C-alpha positions as CSV (number, residue, x, y, z in Angstrom):
1,M,39.0,4.1,16.1
2,T,41.2,6.0,13.7
3,A,39.4,8.6,10.8
4,S,39.4,6.5,8.5
5,S,37.7,3.7,9.7
6,P,34.3,2.6,9.7
7,P,31.9,3.1,13.0
8,A,32.5,-0.1,15.2
9,S,28.4,-0.6,15.1
10,G,28.5,-1.0,11.4
11,L,26.0,2.0,10.6
12,P,26.4,5.1,9.4
13,A,28.5,7.2,11.7
14,G,26.6,10.0,13.7
15,T,23.2,8.0,12.8
16,A,20.9,8.7,15.3
17,R,19.4,5.8,17.6
18,R,16.4,7.7,19.1
19,R,13.0,6.4,18.7
20,P,11.2,8.2,15.5
21,A,8.8,11.2,16.7
22,P,5.1,10.2,17.1
23,V,4.4,11.6,14.0
24,V,6.7,10.0,11.8
25,L,6.0,6.7,13.8
26,A,1.9,7.5,13.1
27,A,2.8,8.0,9.7
28,A,5.0,4.7,9.2
29,I,1.9,2.7,10.4
30,L,-0.2,4.2,8.4
31,L,1.7,3.3,5.1
32,L,2.0,0.1,6.6
33,A,-1.5,-0.5,6.8
34,V,-2.5,0.8,3.7
35,H,0.0,-1.7,1.8
36,F,-1.5,-4.0,3.8
37,V,-5.3,-3.4,2.9
38,L,-4.4,-2.6,-1.0
39,A,-2.9,-6.0,-1.0
40,V,-5.3,-8.2,0.5
41,A,-8.2,-6.0,-0.6
42,G,-7.0,-6.1,-4.1
43,K,-7.2,-10.0,-3.7
44,R,-10.7,-10.3,-3.1
45,T,-11.5,-10.3,-6.9
46,A,-8.7,-12.6,-7.9
47,S,-9.5,-16.5,-8.5
48,T,-6.8,-19.0,-7.1
49,T,-3.5,-18.2,-8.5
50,S,-1.9,-21.2,-10.1
51,D,0.9,-22.3,-7.0
52,E,-1.3,-21.2,-4.0
53,L,-3.5,-24.3,-4.1
54,V,-0.6,-26.5,-4.0
55,H,0.9,-24.2,-1.2
56,L,-2.3,-24.1,0.9
57,T,-3.0,-27.8,0.7
58,A,0.7,-28.9,1.6
59,G,0.6,-26.5,4.5
60,L,-2.7,-28.2,6.2
61,S,-1.2,-31.7,5.5
62,Y,2.4,-30.7,7.1
63,W,-0.1,-29.8,10.1
64,Q,-2.9,-32.2,10.0
65,N,-1.3,-35.2,9.0
66,H,2.6,-34.8,10.1
67,D,3.8,-35.9,6.6
68,Y,5.4,-34.0,3.8
69,R,5.1,-35.9,0.6
70,L,3.4,-32.9,-0.5
71,H,4.9,-30.0,-2.3
72,P,8.3,-30.4,-0.5
73,E,9.9,-28.4,-3.2
74,N,8.6,-25.1,-1.7
75,G,9.2,-23.5,1.8
76,N,7.9,-25.7,5.0
77,L,7.5,-22.5,6.5
78,P,5.4,-20.5,5.0
79,Q,3.2,-23.3,3.4
80,R,2.3,-24.0,7.4
81,W,2.0,-20.5,8.0
82,A,-0.6,-19.6,5.3
83,A,-2.3,-23.2,6.0
84,L,-2.1,-21.9,10.0
85,P,-5.9,-20.3,10.1
86,L,-7.4,-23.3,8.4
87,Y,-5.6,-25.8,10.9
88,L,-7.0,-24.0,13.6
89,A,-10.7,-24.0,12.2
90,G,-10.3,-27.6,12.0
91,A,-10.5,-27.3,7.6
92,Q,-10.6,-31.3,6.7
93,L,-8.6,-32.6,3.5
94,P,-9.9,-35.3,1.4
95,P,-10.2,-39.0,2.2
96,L,-6.5,-40.5,2.3
97,A,-7.9,-44.1,2.0
98,G,-7.9,-45.1,-1.5
99,N,-6.8,-41.9,-2.9
100,D,-4.4,-42.5,-5.4
101,Y,-3.4,-39.1,-5.3
102,W,-2.2,-39.2,-2.2
103,R,-0.6,-42.4,-2.6
104,T,1.4,-40.8,-5.5
105,S,1.9,-37.4,-4.0
106,D,0.1,-35.5,-6.5
107,V,-0.6,-32.4,-4.7
108,W,-2.0,-30.8,-7.8
109,V,-4.8,-33.2,-8.0
110,F,-5.2,-33.5,-4.3
111,G,-5.2,-30.0,-4.1
112,H,-8.0,-29.8,-6.8
113,Q,-9.9,-32.4,-4.7
114,F,-9.4,-30.3,-1.4
115,F,-10.6,-26.9,-2.9
116,Y,-13.5,-28.0,-5.4
117,E,-14.5,-31.4,-4.1
118,T,-15.0,-31.2,-0.3
119,G,-17.9,-29.4,-0.1
120,A,-16.7,-26.7,1.8
121,D,-16.0,-23.2,0.3
122,H,-12.6,-22.5,-0.8
123,F,-12.1,-19.0,-1.0
124,P,-12.8,-17.3,2.7
125,R,-9.8,-20.3,3.4
126,L,-7.7,-18.7,0.7
127,M,-8.1,-15.4,1.8
128,A,-7.2,-16.2,5.3
129,G,-3.7,-17.5,3.9
130,R,-3.4,-14.4,2.0
131,A,-3.6,-12.1,5.0
132,M,-1.1,-14.3,6.7
133,I,1.2,-14.0,4.1
134,A,0.8,-10.1,3.8
135,L,2.1,-10.2,7.0
136,F,5.5,-10.9,6.1
137,S,5.5,-8.6,3.3
138,V,4.3,-5.6,6.2
139,G,7.4,-7.3,8.1
140,T,9.4,-6.4,5.0
141,G,8.2,-3.1,5.1
142,I,9.1,-2.6,8.6
143,L,12.8,-3.8,7.7
144,V,12.6,-1.2,5.2
145,F,11.4,1.9,7.3
146,W,14.3,0.5,9.8
147,W,17.3,0.4,7.4
148,S,16.4,3.6,5.6
149,R,16.1,5.5,8.9
150,R,19.4,4.3,10.6
151,H,21.1,5.6,7.3
152,F,18.9,8.7,6.1
153,G,16.9,10.3,9.3
154,D,13.2,10.0,9.8
155,A,12.4,11.3,6.4
156,G,14.2,8.8,4.6
157,G,12.7,6.2,6.3
158,L,9.3,7.2,5.2
159,V,10.4,7.8,1.8
160,S,11.7,4.1,1.4
161,L,8.6,3.2,3.2
162,A,6.6,4.8,0.8
163,L,8.3,3.7,-2.1
164,F,7.8,0.0,-0.5
165,A,4.0,0.2,0.8
166,F,2.7,1.5,-3.2
167,S,5.1,-0.9,-4.8
168,P,3.1,-2.6,-7.8
169,D,5.1,-5.9,-7.2
170,F,4.7,-6.0,-3.7
171,L,1.2,-5.2,-3.7
172,A,0.8,-7.9,-6.4
173,H,2.9,-10.9,-4.6
174,G,2.7,-9.7,-0.9
175,A,-0.8,-11.3,-0.1
176,L,-0.4,-14.2,-2.3
177,V,-0.4,-17.7,-1.1
178,T,3.3,-18.3,-2.7
179,S,7.2,-18.4,-0.8
180,D,8.1,-15.2,-2.8
181,V,7.5,-12.4,-0.2
182,C,8.1,-14.7,2.9
183,M,11.8,-15.3,1.6
184,V,12.2,-11.7,0.6
185,F,11.7,-10.8,4.6
186,F,14.2,-13.3,5.6
187,F,16.6,-12.4,3.5
188,F,16.8,-9.2,4.9
189,A,16.2,-10.2,8.4
190,A,19.1,-12.8,8.1
191,I,21.7,-10.2,6.7
192,A,21.0,-7.6,9.2
193,A,21.0,-10.3,12.3
194,W,24.5,-11.7,10.9
195,W,25.8,-7.8,10.4
196,H,24.5,-7.1,13.9
197,H,26.5,-10.0,15.1
198,L,29.6,-9.1,13.3
199,H,29.8,-6.0,15.3
200,S,28.0,-7.2,19.0
201,G,29.1,-10.4,19.4
202,S,26.4,-10.9,22.2
203,A,25.0,-14.1,22.9
204,R,21.6,-12.8,22.0
205,S,23.1,-11.7,18.8
206,W,24.4,-15.0,17.9
207,W,21.4,-16.7,18.9
208,L,18.6,-14.1,17.0
209,C,21.1,-14.8,14.2
210,A,20.8,-18.4,14.5
211,G,17.2,-18.8,14.6
212,V,16.3,-16.3,11.8
213,L,18.7,-18.1,9.4
214,G,17.2,-21.5,10.5
215,L,13.8,-19.6,9.3
216,A,14.8,-18.7,6.5
217,F,16.0,-22.3,5.3
218,V,13.0,-23.5,5.7
219,A,11.5,-20.5,3.9
220,K,12.7,-21.0,0.4
221,Y,15.4,-23.2,-1.2
222,S,17.1,-19.8,-2.6
223,A,18.3,-19.4,1.2
224,V,21.5,-21.0,0.2
225,L,22.5,-17.8,-1.3
226,L,22.7,-16.5,2.3
227,I,25.9,-18.6,2.2
228,P,27.9,-16.6,0.3
229,M,26.5,-13.3,1.0
230,L,27.5,-14.2,4.9
231,V,31.2,-15.4,4.0
232,A,31.3,-11.9,2.4
233,M,30.2,-9.6,4.8
234,A,32.4,-11.9,7.2
235,A,35.7,-10.9,5.1
236,V,34.4,-7.1,5.0
237,R,34.3,-7.3,8.6
238,A,37.4,-9.0,9.3
239,L,39.2,-6.6,7.3
240,A,37.4,-3.6,9.1
241,P,40.3,-2.6,12.0
242,E,38.1,-2.0,15.2
243,P,38.5,-5.8,16.8
244,W,35.7,-7.8,17.7
245,R,34.7,-9.5,21.0
246,F,32.7,-12.8,20.8
247,A,32.6,-15.9,22.8
248,G,35.0,-14.1,26.1
249,R,37.4,-13.0,23.6
250,V,38.9,-10.5,21.5
251,F,40.0,-10.9,18.1
252,T,42.2,-8.2,17.0
253,T,43.6,-9.1,13.5
254,P,41.7,-9.7,10.1
255,G,42.7,-13.3,10.0
256,R,41.5,-14.2,13.3
257,R,38.3,-12.3,12.9
258,F,37.3,-14.5,9.8
259,A,38.1,-17.4,11.6
260,A,35.9,-16.3,14.8
261,A,33.2,-15.2,11.8
262,A,33.5,-18.8,10.9
263,F,33.5,-20.7,13.8
264,S,30.4,-18.7,15.0
265,A,28.3,-19.8,11.8
266,A,29.8,-23.3,12.1
267,A,27.7,-23.2,15.5
268,Q,24.7,-21.5,14.1
269,A,24.3,-24.0,11.3
270,L,23.7,-26.9,14.2
271,V,20.9,-24.4,15.0
272,V,19.8,-24.0,11.4
273,A,19.8,-28.0,11.2
274,A,17.7,-28.3,14.5
275,V,14.9,-25.7,13.0
276,I,14.9,-27.9,9.9
277,W,14.3,-30.9,11.8
278,A,11.6,-29.1,13.8
279,S,10.2,-28.0,10.8
280,Y,9.7,-31.7,9.3
281,G,8.7,-33.1,12.9
282,F,12.2,-34.5,14.0
283,R,11.7,-37.6,11.6
284,Y,13.7,-38.1,8.4
285,S,10.8,-40.1,6.6
286,A,8.8,-37.8,4.7
287,F,5.7,-40.2,4.8
288,N,4.0,-40.7,8.3
289,P,4.0,-44.4,8.9
290,E,0.4,-44.0,10.4
291,L,-1.0,-42.9,7.5
292,P,-1.8,-44.8,4.0
293,P,1.5,-45.5,2.3
294,A,3.1,-43.4,-0.8
295,D,4.5,-44.7,-3.5
296,H,6.8,-42.3,-4.1
297,F,6.9,-38.3,-4.3
298,I,5.3,-36.7,-7.3
299,R,8.4,-37.7,-9.0
300,P,10.3,-40.8,-8.1
301,W,13.7,-39.3,-6.5
302,A,15.7,-41.6,-8.8
303,D,14.6,-39.7,-12.0
304,Y,16.7,-36.9,-10.8
305,V,20.1,-38.9,-10.2
306,G,22.3,-37.6,-13.1
307,R,20.3,-34.3,-13.3
308,T,21.7,-32.1,-10.6
309,G,25.5,-32.8,-10.9
310,L,27.8,-33.0,-8.0
311,I,25.5,-31.0,-5.6
312,G,22.5,-33.5,-6.2
313,E,25.4,-36.3,-5.5
314,F,26.1,-34.2,-2.0
315,T,22.0,-33.8,-1.2
316,R,21.6,-37.8,-1.8
317,G,25.0,-38.1,0.2
318,L,23.3,-36.4,3.1
319,A,19.9,-38.5,3.1
320,A,22.0,-41.6,2.8
321,L,23.4,-40.5,6.0
322,R,20.4,-39.2,7.3
323,L,21.4,-36.0,8.4
324,L,18.6,-33.9,7.4
325,P,15.0,-34.9,6.7
326,E,14.5,-36.6,3.6
327,A,11.6,-34.3,2.1
328,F,13.7,-31.2,2.7
329,L,16.5,-32.7,0.6
330,Y,14.3,-34.2,-1.8
331,G,12.9,-30.7,-2.5
332,F,16.6,-29.5,-2.6
333,D,17.4,-31.9,-5.3
334,Y,14.0,-31.2,-7.5
335,V,14.6,-28.0,-7.4
336,L,18.2,-28.4,-9.0
337,A,16.4,-30.6,-11.6
338,T,13.7,-28.6,-12.7
339,T,15.6,-25.0,-13.0
340,G,17.8,-26.1,-15.8
341,R,15.8,-26.3,-18.5
342,R,12.2,-24.4,-18.2
343,S,9.6,-23.0,-21.3
344,A,9.7,-19.1,-20.8
345,F,8.6,-16.2,-22.5
346,L,10.0,-12.8,-23.2
347,N,9.3,-10.0,-25.9
348,G,7.7,-12.7,-28.1
349,E,10.2,-15.1,-27.8
350,L,10.0,-18.8,-26.4
351,S,13.4,-20.6,-24.4
352,V,13.6,-23.4,-22.6
353,T,17.0,-22.3,-21.2
354,G,16.1,-18.5,-20.7
355,W,18.0,-15.5,-21.1
356,R,21.0,-13.4,-19.5
357,T,19.0,-10.5,-19.7
358,F,15.4,-11.9,-19.0
359,F,15.6,-10.1,-15.3
360,V,16.8,-7.0,-16.9
361,W,13.6,-6.7,-19.1
362,T,11.5,-7.5,-16.2
363,F,12.7,-4.7,-14.0
364,L,12.4,-2.0,-17.1
365,L,9.0,-3.1,-18.0
366,K,7.3,-3.8,-14.6
367,T,9.1,-0.9,-12.4
368,T,7.3,2.5,-11.9
369,L,8.9,5.4,-14.0
370,P,9.2,7.2,-10.8
371,V,11.3,4.2,-9.2
372,L,13.3,3.8,-12.5
373,A,14.1,7.5,-12.4
374,L,15.3,7.6,-8.8
375,A,17.6,4.8,-9.1
376,G,19.0,6.7,-12.4
377,L,19.5,9.4,-9.8
378,L,21.0,7.3,-7.7
379,A,23.7,5.5,-9.8
380,A,24.3,9.0,-11.0
381,H,25.1,9.8,-7.7
382,L,27.4,6.7,-7.1
383,A,29.3,7.8,-10.3
384,R,29.6,11.0,-9.6
385,R,31.5,10.0,-5.6
386,V,33.3,7.3,-7.3
387,A,35.2,9.9,-9.9
388,A,35.5,12.8,-7.2
389,G,37.0,9.8,-4.7
390,R,34.3,10.0,-1.9
391,A,32.9,6.3,-1.9
392,G,35.6,5.4,0.2
393,W,35.7,2.4,2.8
394,R,34.3,4.6,5.3
395,R,31.1,5.6,3.5
396,L,31.1,2.3,1.5
397,Y,31.1,-0.4,4.9
398,P,27.8,0.4,7.0
399,W,26.0,-0.5,3.3
400,T,28.1,-4.0,2.9
401,P,25.0,-6.2,4.0
402,L,23.0,-4.4,1.2
403,L,25.7,-4.3,-1.2
404,V,26.6,-7.3,-0.7
405,L,23.0,-9.0,-1.3
406,L,22.7,-6.9,-4.3
407,V,25.5,-8.3,-5.6
408,V,25.1,-11.7,-5.0
409,Y,21.4,-12.4,-5.5
410,G,22.0,-9.9,-8.7
411,A,24.6,-12.5,-9.9
412,S,22.7,-15.4,-8.8
413,S,19.4,-14.0,-11.2
414,L,21.3,-12.7,-14.1
415,A,22.9,-16.3,-14.4
416,S,19.8,-18.3,-13.7
417,Q,17.6,-20.1,-16.3
418,L,14.4,-20.1,-14.2
419,N,13.0,-17.4,-16.3
420,I,9.2,-17.6,-15.4
421,G,8.5,-14.5,-13.4
422,H,9.6,-11.1,-12.4
423,R,8.4,-12.3,-8.6
424,H,12.0,-13.8,-8.4
425,I,13.9,-10.6,-8.2
426,L,11.6,-9.0,-5.9
427,P,14.6,-9.3,-3.2
428,L,16.6,-6.5,-4.9
429,Y,13.9,-4.0,-4.8
430,P,14.5,-3.1,-0.9
431,V,17.6,-2.4,-1.7
432,L,16.7,0.3,-4.3
433,F,14.3,1.3,-1.8
434,I,16.6,1.8,1.3
435,A,19.0,3.6,-1.4
436,A,16.3,6.1,-2.6
437,G,15.8,7.0,1.1
438,R,18.9,9.5,0.8
439,F,15.8,12.0,-1.4
440,G,14.1,12.4,2.2
441,R,17.4,14.8,2.8
442,V,15.7,17.5,0.7
443,F,12.9,17.4,3.1
444,V,14.4,20.3,5.1
445,F,12.5,24.0,5.9
446,P,12.5,26.0,4.0
447,L,11.2,23.4,1.2
448,R,12.5,24.4,-2.1
449,W,12.2,22.6,-5.8
450,P,14.4,19.2,-4.9
451,A,11.5,18.4,-2.0
452,A,8.6,19.4,-4.9
453,A,10.5,17.1,-6.8
454,T,10.7,13.9,-5.0
455,A,7.4,14.5,-3.5
456,A,6.0,14.5,-6.9
457,L,7.7,11.4,-8.1
458,L,6.7,9.7,-5.0
459,G,2.9,10.7,-5.9
460,W,3.0,9.5,-8.8
461,H,4.6,6.2,-7.7
462,A,1.3,6.0,-5.6
463,A,-0.8,6.8,-8.4
464,A,0.4,4.6,-10.5
465,A,-0.3,1.5,-7.8
466,V,-3.9,2.8,-7.1
467,R,-4.5,3.4,-10.8
468,I,-4.1,-0.5,-11.8
469,A,-5.7,-1.8,-8.4
470,P,-6.6,-4.5,-7.8
471,Q,-5.0,-5.6,-11.3
472,H,-1.2,-5.3,-9.8
473,L,0.4,-8.5,-11.2
474,A,-0.9,-7.3,-14.7
475,Y,1.2,-3.8,-13.8
476,F,3.2,-2.7,-16.7
477,N,4.7,0.9,-17.4
478,P,4.5,2.9,-20.2
479,I,7.9,1.8,-21.9
480,A,6.1,-1.7,-21.9
481,G,3.0,0.0,-23.3
482,G,1.2,-0.4,-20.2
483,P,-0.7,-3.4,-19.2
484,A,-2.5,-3.7,-22.1
485,N,0.4,-4.9,-23.8
486,G,2.0,-6.8,-21.3
487,W,1.0,-9.6,-23.0
488,R,3.5,-8.9,-25.7
489,H,6.2,-8.9,-23.2
490,L,5.6,-11.1,-20.6
491,V,3.2,-14.2,-19.1
492,D,3.1,-16.4,-16.2
493,S,3.6,-15.0,-13.1
494,S,4.8,-11.9,-14.4
495,L,1.1,-11.3,-15.8
496,D,-1.0,-14.1,-15.9
497,W,-1.2,-16.3,-13.2
498,G,-4.7,-17.7,-13.2
499,Q,-6.0,-14.7,-11.3
500,D,-8.9,-13.3,-13.4
501,L,-11.7,-15.7,-13.6
502,P,-13.9,-13.5,-11.6
503,A,-12.9,-10.8,-14.3
504,L,-14.4,-13.1,-17.0
505,R,-17.2,-13.5,-15.5
506,R,-18.1,-10.0,-15.3
507,W,-17.0,-9.4,-18.7
508,L,-19.5,-12.0,-19.8
509,E,-22.4,-10.9,-18.2
510,A,-21.9,-7.7,-19.8
511,N,-20.8,-8.7,-23.2
512,R,-21.6,-12.1,-23.9
513,N,-25.4,-11.8,-25.7
514,D,-26.1,-15.5,-26.0
515,R,-22.9,-15.9,-28.3
516,P,-20.8,-19.4,-27.8
517,A,-17.9,-19.0,-25.5
518,Y,-14.8,-20.9,-25.5
519,L,-12.2,-20.8,-22.7
520,A,-8.4,-21.8,-22.5
521,Y,-7.3,-20.9,-19.2
522,F,-3.7,-21.1,-17.4
523,G,-4.1,-21.6,-13.6
524,T,-5.6,-23.9,-11.4
525,G,-8.9,-21.7,-10.8
526,Q,-12.5,-23.5,-11.8
527,P,-15.0,-21.8,-14.3
528,N,-17.7,-23.9,-12.6
529,Y,-17.0,-22.4,-9.4
530,Y,-17.4,-18.5,-10.9
531,N,-20.8,-20.3,-12.9
532,L,-18.5,-19.3,-16.3
533,P,-21.1,-20.3,-19.1
534,V,-17.9,-21.2,-21.3
535,R,-16.6,-24.5,-23.5
536,R,-13.4,-25.7,-22.2
537,L,-10.3,-25.9,-24.3
538,A,-6.8,-26.9,-23.5
539,F,-6.1,-25.9,-19.7
540,V,-2.8,-25.6,-18.0
541,D,-3.7,-26.5,-14.7
542,N,-1.9,-30.0,-14.0
543,F,-5.3,-31.5,-12.8
544,R,-4.9,-34.2,-15.4
545,F,-8.7,-34.0,-16.8
546,E,-9.2,-36.1,-19.8
547,H,-9.5,-33.5,-22.9
548,R,-12.8,-33.9,-25.0
549,Y,-13.3,-32.9,-28.4
550,V,-15.2,-29.6,-28.8
551,A,-16.6,-28.1,-32.2
552,L,-15.3,-24.7,-32.8
553,E,-18.3,-22.1,-33.8
554,P,-18.3,-18.3,-34.3
555,G,-18.2,-16.6,-31.2
556,L,-16.1,-15.5,-27.8
557,Y,-12.5,-17.0,-27.5
558,A,-11.3,-16.3,-24.3
559,L,-7.6,-17.0,-23.8
560,S,-4.9,-16.7,-21.2
561,A,-1.9,-15.0,-22.3
562,T,0.2,-17.7,-21.3
563,V,-1.7,-19.9,-23.6
564,V,-1.9,-17.2,-26.6
565,Q,1.9,-17.5,-26.1
566,Q,2.1,-20.9,-26.0
567,V,4.4,-21.2,-23.3
568,Y,3.8,-24.7,-21.8
569,T,2.2,-27.2,-24.4
570,A,3.5,-30.0,-26.0
571,V,3.4,-28.0,-29.4
572,L,6.4,-25.7,-28.5
573,G,7.6,-23.0,-31.2
574,P,6.4,-21.7,-34.3
575,W,3.9,-23.6,-36.5
576,N,5.5,-25.5,-39.5
577,P,4.4,-27.8,-42.3
578,D,5.1,-30.7,-40.2
579,R,2.9,-29.8,-37.9
580,E,0.5,-28.8,-40.4
581,K,0.4,-32.5,-42.0
582,E,-0.1,-34.0,-39.0
583,Y,-3.0,-31.4,-37.7
584,Q,-4.9,-31.9,-41.4
585,E,-4.5,-35.7,-40.8
586,L,-5.9,-35.5,-37.5
587,R,-8.8,-33.5,-38.6
588,A,-9.8,-35.8,-40.7
589,Y,-11.1,-38.0,-37.7
590,E,-13.1,-34.9,-36.3
591,P,-16.6,-37.2,-37.1
592,L,-15.0,-39.7,-35.0
593,F,-13.5,-37.6,-31.9
594,A,-17.0,-36.3,-31.9
595,A,-18.9,-39.4,-31.6
596,Y,-16.1,-40.8,-29.1
597,T,-16.9,-37.7,-26.7
598,A,-20.7,-37.6,-27.2
599,D,-21.9,-40.5,-27.9
600,P,-22.0,-43.7,-25.3
601,T,-22.6,-46.5,-27.4
602,R,-20.5,-45.5,-30.2
603,R,-17.7,-44.7,-27.9
604,A,-18.0,-48.6,-26.8
605,E,-17.9,-49.5,-30.8
606,L,-14.5,-47.4,-31.3
607,E,-13.0,-49.2,-28.4
608,R,-13.6,-52.2,-29.9
609,D,-10.8,-51.5,-32.6
610,V,-8.7,-49.0,-31.0
611,A,-7.5,-49.1,-27.1
612,P,-9.2,-46.1,-25.4
613,G,-5.9,-45.0,-24.3
614,K,-5.4,-44.5,-28.3
615,W,-8.2,-42.4,-28.9
616,R,-7.5,-40.1,-25.4
617,E,-4.1,-39.3,-26.8
618,A,-5.0,-38.5,-30.3
619,I,-8.1,-36.1,-29.0
620,K,-5.6,-34.5,-26.8
621,R,-2.8,-33.9,-29.8
622,H,-5.7,-32.6,-32.1
623,E,-6.9,-30.5,-29.4
624,L,-3.2,-28.6,-28.9
625,L,-2.6,-28.6,-32.4
626,R,-5.6,-27.1,-33.0
627,L,-5.1,-24.4,-30.7
628,A,-1.5,-23.7,-31.4
629,R,-2.4,-23.0,-35.2
630,L,-5.3,-20.4,-33.5
631,A,-2.8,-19.1,-31.2
632,A,-0.5,-18.4,-33.5
633,Y,-2.9,-16.3,-35.9
634,L,-4.4,-14.7,-32.6
635,R,-0.9,-13.3,-31.4
636,V,-0.5,-11.2,-34.9
637,R,-4.5,-10.5,-34.7
638,G,-4.6,-8.8,-31.3
639,P,-7.3,-9.0,-28.6
640,D,-10.4,-7.1,-28.7
641,D,-10.9,-6.8,-25.2
642,F,-9.4,-8.1,-21.9
643,A,-10.8,-9.7,-18.8
644,G,-8.4,-8.1,-16.3
645,Y,-5.7,-7.9,-18.5
646,S,-4.4,-11.4,-18.5
647,I,-7.3,-12.8,-20.1
648,L,-7.4,-12.0,-23.7
649,I,-10.9,-11.9,-25.6
650,F,-11.3,-12.5,-29.0
651,R,-14.7,-12.3,-31.5
652,L,-14.1,-14.6,-34.0
653,D,-16.8,-14.8,-37.2
654,T,-17.4,-17.8,-39.6
655,A,-14.6,-17.1,-41.7
656,E,-12.1,-16.0,-39.5
657,L,-12.4,-18.6,-37.4
658,R,-12.4,-21.3,-40.5
659,A,-9.1,-20.1,-42.2
660,A,-7.7,-20.0,-38.4
661,T,-8.5,-23.5,-37.5
662,A,-10.0,-25.5,-40.3
663,G,-8.6,-24.0,-43.6
664,S,-5.9,-25.2,-45.6
665,W,-2.2,-24.2,-45.2
666,S,-2.5,-21.1,-47.8
667,E,-5.5,-19.8,-46.3
668,W,-4.1,-20.0,-42.8
669,A,-0.7,-18.2,-44.2
670,N,-2.7,-15.4,-46.6
671,L,-4.8,-14.8,-42.8
672,I,-1.9,-14.3,-41.3
673,E,-0.1,-12.1,-43.9
674,R,-3.1,-10.0,-44.4
675,T,-3.5,-9.5,-40.6
676,A,0.0,-8.3,-40.4
677,A,-0.3,-6.3,-43.4
678,A,-3.0,-4.2,-41.8
679,R,-1.9,-3.9,-38.8
680,R,1.2,-1.7,-39.9
């Protein structure tokens, strides 16, 4: 090996391979245990978040029914993993025969039946699934510690692990029944396994890499980003001067090393395909022929033809040849079709195509200040090394996997139009945490001020996570104005995923005082489960409940942050004269809407003149317009209080409520102008 060449192992030169000292190992185990407890225990006060219901229902159906019609657009592996305790405990899904929602693959309503209509308490099952997913978060922490320790020794590994263990983002999502943290684990496991294989070339490393890649592809469809990552890593390895021994041969030139890596990857692709087939029971059809039949997936596959471009044509070509399971290919096409245009919110603005700066903003607003400070110091350190010519090939080569992940995933995130949650850049944080392990080098005796400063930053970071507990999903740093101002910047899974119904119950018990309470909620929780004394306004839950006319009275109004910002609604965008005209026309029918809702006899009479569907559509449209008009005012007014930060509480008196929902256009506009002036 020449002086300028990187080490053959791909690791930093001189890196110790010894096991960590007992005290270091004990500290690492303690940090991982604290992370697990904080993540899981914090969810004991959280109602089901929006996607957990469908993940858990679909996973149990995979085990129990050997059928893959439900929710194929998300990872088969994390759904199975989370539902494994339910399956082993003998949990039963709703009856399938004669069930329209099973027939139409509507996992949302079928999931509602499973959670709330089978007679069994869903919450212990949900907590079991959350604990299972938290194991993937712990696994990610282990990889962070292992990787950082390889570069920076014991102290560096502990610094990186402490940053991970107290990350509000991983504490928020690390124990939710979703695929996000599972995919973070497999991103890092896959690039580590591939990099090891590119230097070892052994049969053991080949099988390890193939198996991890296979599991990654059934964890989440974002695993496709591993393909350019593996290619880039292979290219860098090919340029390294050391020969590579693989399959009994030694490859000495860059071209041959890259060709050998390509051959190895192609062979591993066969294992990946086998893992995918195994995950779907080695059956092409998503629908078990022994069960009540299905009309289609939740959306017929034909709906996506022409919407997914050449990649969609390729996917459907694979389906025509039956080279991969139907559910896997449909799910991939579904993701392609639904990520191009999706309602999103950022800093007071709405968009259906997203922003190039969305994830830059989420990083700045939802990352603790100590981590931002460490990131700035790392950037300055790298800039100095580059300027001094000390960031050459030999120093950067061992960082190849992490740099490739950072560049490929970061570029993909910036280009993405799916701007619905900070969670989508979770894979970037471990790279930062690992790099921050270099600050572990300051912990040498005698300790000096850099060690004290680093310890202070770590303590500050941990304190931020402990202080916001158990509301980690609502963490916003002081740049955003803290969690009380999070709703002004981000919603959906960055703040409001339906988790705060228990917090609302506690708030109402302490503050209601027999006043009428109204709820407009975003999520898949059910107020009845928590015995909430609320009158239901428009919900965003995909359960297809009938909208009913509800008269508004002065009292308490609890609105999810996502509802306040009107992100998912048929009344998207600013209130305008055309909507005002339509709303005022519908208001004239309010007495009939009330009679239609409350009086079965009058309802039958009204339906003789106008079809039931017309009445239901009119009531729904009236409710959506009324809520949009009210929300436009409330955004200017601001809340009086919060239930867990994601549900905003407003106390509205008679005059304020009338002007906001029943007054004329001029009354409504004047109310907003007066309120805005008062805020200034």
